[in-house]
N, C-alpha and C positions, 0 to 999 in steps of 0.2 A: 488207242488210249485217248482219253479226253483231257484237255486242259482246263484248269479252273483258276481263278484268282481268289485269294484268301486274304482278307484284311485283318491283321492282328495288331494289337497295341505294341508300341516300340519296345516295351519291357519284355513282353512275351517273345517277340521276334528275337530279341538279344539272347534270351534264355534258350529259345529253340536252336539258334545258330550255335551257341556254345555246347549244348547237349549233342547236337549232330556232330560237330567237330570231335568231341570226346569219344564218340561211338564210331567214328570214321565213315560218316555218312553225310549226305547232303540234307539241308532243311526239307527239301521236297521229298526225299526217301523217307525221313522220318515222319512227316505228315502223312504220307501214303500208308505207312506201316501202322501209325496210330489209328487211322480211319478204317483200314482193314480189320484191325483187331476189334474196334468197337462195332462194326458192322457184324462180324462173326459172333461176338457175345450177344447181340441183340437179336439174333435169329430166334424164331420159335423153337422151342425144346424138341419138337417132333422133327425138325430138320437138322438138328445136331447129332453128331454120332459120338458116342462115348465108348471107349475101349476099357472095360473094367472086368476084373475077374471076381466071381463071386466064391464064398462069402466075402463081404467087405471087411468084417471083423471076424478073425478066426475064432472058432469055438473054444480054443484053448485059452483065449483071452477073456472070454465072457462067461464060461461055464455053460451049463445047460440052459436053454431058453425054452420057457414054458409057454405053449400056446395060450393066448388070452381070448376069452369069449366076451360077448356082449353082456352078459351078466356080471363078469369081472369088472367090466368098465362102469356099468351102473353102480356097482358096489363102491368102486373107488370115487365116483362122482357124488355119491349120496352125502347128505349133510353130516352124517356121522363121522366121516373121514376128513372133513374140512377143518382147518385150525380155526379156533375161536377168534 
């Protein structure tokens, strides 16, 4: 493990200490968890792993889903369908 010094404004340090006490942790534990969470969220999506089951929205909630074609998209984007 590597040690680092973090400089924080006094107000932020007080809030950090209060939050850590409330969570039953040390300020260092809390900082470490916050940094680990942030690093994990910032990884490129290709490196993230998601466990999801498909379909995300059951068909019983959406009704039948009609496939859409390029022609359908062109028609929707044509000037005839845009509000004035």
